[in-house]
C-alpha positions as CSV (number, residue, x, y, z in Angstrom):
1,M,-16.4,-21.4,14.1
2,K,-17.4,-25.0,13.6
3,V,-19.6,-25.8,10.6
4,D,-22.4,-28.3,11.2
5,P,-22.6,-30.5,8.1
6,R,-26.3,-31.1,8.7
7,H,-26.9,-27.4,7.8
8,V,-25.1,-27.3,4.5
9,L,-27.4,-26.0,1.8
10,E,-27.9,-28.3,-1.1
11,P,-28.4,-26.8,-4.6
12,T,-32.1,-26.5,-5.5
13,T,-34.0,-26.7,-8.7
14,D,-37.3,-25.8,-7.0
15,P,-38.7,-23.0,-9.3
16,I,-40.6,-21.3,-6.5
17,R,-37.5,-21.1,-4.4
18,L,-35.4,-19.9,-7.4
19,E,-38.0,-17.3,-8.3
20,S,-37.8,-15.8,-4.8
21,T,-34.1,-15.3,-5.0
22,R,-33.9,-14.0,-8.5
23,P,-33.2,-10.3,-8.6
24,R,-36.1,-8.2,-9.9
25,S,-35.3,-6.4,-13.2
26,T,-37.2,-3.6,-15.0
27,P,-38.8,-4.5,-18.2
28,A,-36.9,-3.4,-21.3
29,S,-39.7,-1.0,-22.3
30,K,-39.2,1.1,-19.1
31,T,-35.5,1.5,-19.3
32,E,-33.9,4.5,-21.0
33,P,-31.6,3.8,-23.9
34,A,-27.9,4.3,-23.2
35,S,-26.6,7.7,-24.2
36,A,-24.1,7.9,-26.9
37,T,-22.5,10.9,-25.2
38,D,-21.5,9.2,-21.9
39,R,-18.2,10.6,-20.7
40,V,-15.6,10.0,-17.9
41,A,-13.6,12.8,-16.6
42,L,-10.3,12.0,-14.7
43,S,-9.1,14.3,-12.0
44,A,-5.7,16.1,-12.5
45,D,-4.2,13.9,-9.8
46,V,-5.2,10.7,-11.7
47,Q,-4.0,12.2,-15.0
48,L,-0.6,13.0,-13.3
49,A,-0.4,9.5,-11.8
50,N,-1.2,8.0,-15.2
51,A,1.5,10.1,-16.9
52,A,4.0,9.1,-14.2
53,M,3.2,5.4,-14.6
54,K,3.6,5.7,-18.4
55,A,6.9,7.5,-18.0
56,A,8.3,5.0,-15.5
57,A,7.3,2.1,-17.8
58,A,8.9,3.7,-20.8
59,A,12.1,4.5,-19.0
60,D,14.9,1.9,-19.1
61,D,17.7,4.1,-17.9
62,V,18.8,2.1,-14.9
63,R,22.5,2.9,-14.4
64,L,24.0,-0.3,-13.2
65,D,27.2,1.3,-12.2
66,E,25.4,3.7,-9.8
67,V,23.4,0.8,-8.4
68,A,26.6,-1.1,-7.7
69,R,28.1,2.0,-6.1
70,A,25.1,2.6,-3.9
71,M,25.0,-1.1,-2.8
72,A,28.7,-0.9,-1.9
73,L,28.2,2.2,0.1
74,Y,25.2,0.6,1.9
75,E,27.2,-2.5,2.8
76,K,30.0,-0.3,4.2
77,G,27.3,1.6,6.3
78,E,27.9,4.9,4.5
79,V,24.4,5.2,3.1
80,G,21.1,5.2,5.0
81,N,22.4,6.5,8.3
82,D,21.1,10.1,8.0
83,L,17.5,9.7,6.8
84,E,16.8,13.5,7.0
85,S,19.7,14.2,4.7
86,L,18.6,11.4,2.4
87,A,15.0,12.8,2.2
88,S,16.3,16.3,1.6
89,K,18.5,15.1,-1.3
90,I,15.6,13.1,-2.8
91,V,13.3,16.2,-2.7
92,D,16.0,18.4,-4.1
93,S,16.6,16.0,-7.0
94,L,12.9,16.0,-7.8
95,I,12.5,19.8,-7.8
96,K,15.6,20.6,-9.9
97,P,14.7,21.6,-13.5
């Protein structure tokens, strides 16, 4: 789309034009005061995700020897070939007590 510089809007200080674009607000006397008992309830899924994020941020148990071993296996082509087996092992590791 080509922009025609002749139609570029210039800032205005015209009070009539400014008044027509200003959002209408309710007078302060007609608004209800904010309740001191406002609450937010998080779903169980959000609470679980929040707990998982906190646990992941707090954990610093990266085992560099295992990372190196996995990288070596990957480079040899011994890891990542059987995705179904990999997914099964991941699920099994997550459900073990």
